[in-house]
C-alpha positions, 0 to 999 in steps of 0.5 A: 525286173526289166520292163519286158517283165512288169506286170506278167507275174513271171517272178525275177530269176535267181542271181546267177552263181557268177554273180554271187561268187562275185559278191562273196569275193567283195565281201571277203576283200571287204572284211580283210580291208576292215580288219587291217584299216577299219571300217572307214576305210575308203572304198577304193582300197576295197575294190582294189582288194576285189579287183573290181572298179568302185563302182561295182561296190556302190552297185551292190551296196549304194552306202557304207552301212549297207556294206557293213551289214553285208559283211557281218552277215556274210561272215556269220553265214559262213562261221555258221556253214563251217561247224557242220563241215568242220565236225565232219570231216575233222579227226575228232570232234575237238579238233573240229570245235578248235577249229571253228573257234579260231574262224569264231576268232577272226569273225570277232576279229572283224566284228570288234572293228565294227563295234563302233558302228554297230551302235548307231541307231540304224535299227538293221544294225540292231537285228545283227546281234539277234541273228548273229545269237540265232545262227552261231549259238546252235552250230557252237552247241552242235560241236560242244554236244559232239565233242562231249558225247566223245568223251573229250571234254566236259558236258557243262558248259553252254555254247553261249558261256564259251562264245561268250567267254571267247569274245571276252579274251578277243576284246583287246586284241586290236588295240595291243600288239602285244596281246595275243587273244588266239593264244588265250582261246586256244588254252581256253580251248584245250582246257575243256578237255576231261582229265583222265 
């Protein structure tokens, strides 16, 4: 709000599209740097990846915790929004489920990189797990239901169970270069298919 708006009762206009796009670019860059260098990576590395100055990052995210929370929420939203799009555009519901699970794995790799920070006492961090479940379990349920209704997969698996299973398969990915979580997750998704 600027001084001219104060007390006028006029709402602040919504962020311009380019400002939102710039913020999304910054969040994508931060997520990429977090995956490769960890959440303690220098802010200058994130700025370089995003093609902005360090001051721009601090203007949007005054603290590292603010940036981490924003990256987490941004990735949850991207994953949630991708589900229906993949289902509409995919050749089959099972294929859409597989593509969505790949996005979920990408998210989990970043999330595991944030795990130590997310264990802090910050109440904003505590709310993230609930947010994660509230946004992603319904999307996974929609994909599972569509694949089951098409007869491609068995129908006795709940979304939460599948997401936990995928999450557990991803746990060792960042600490052992010989461990290929994506391959194991692919086997899991293939194993959901109904045998004829």
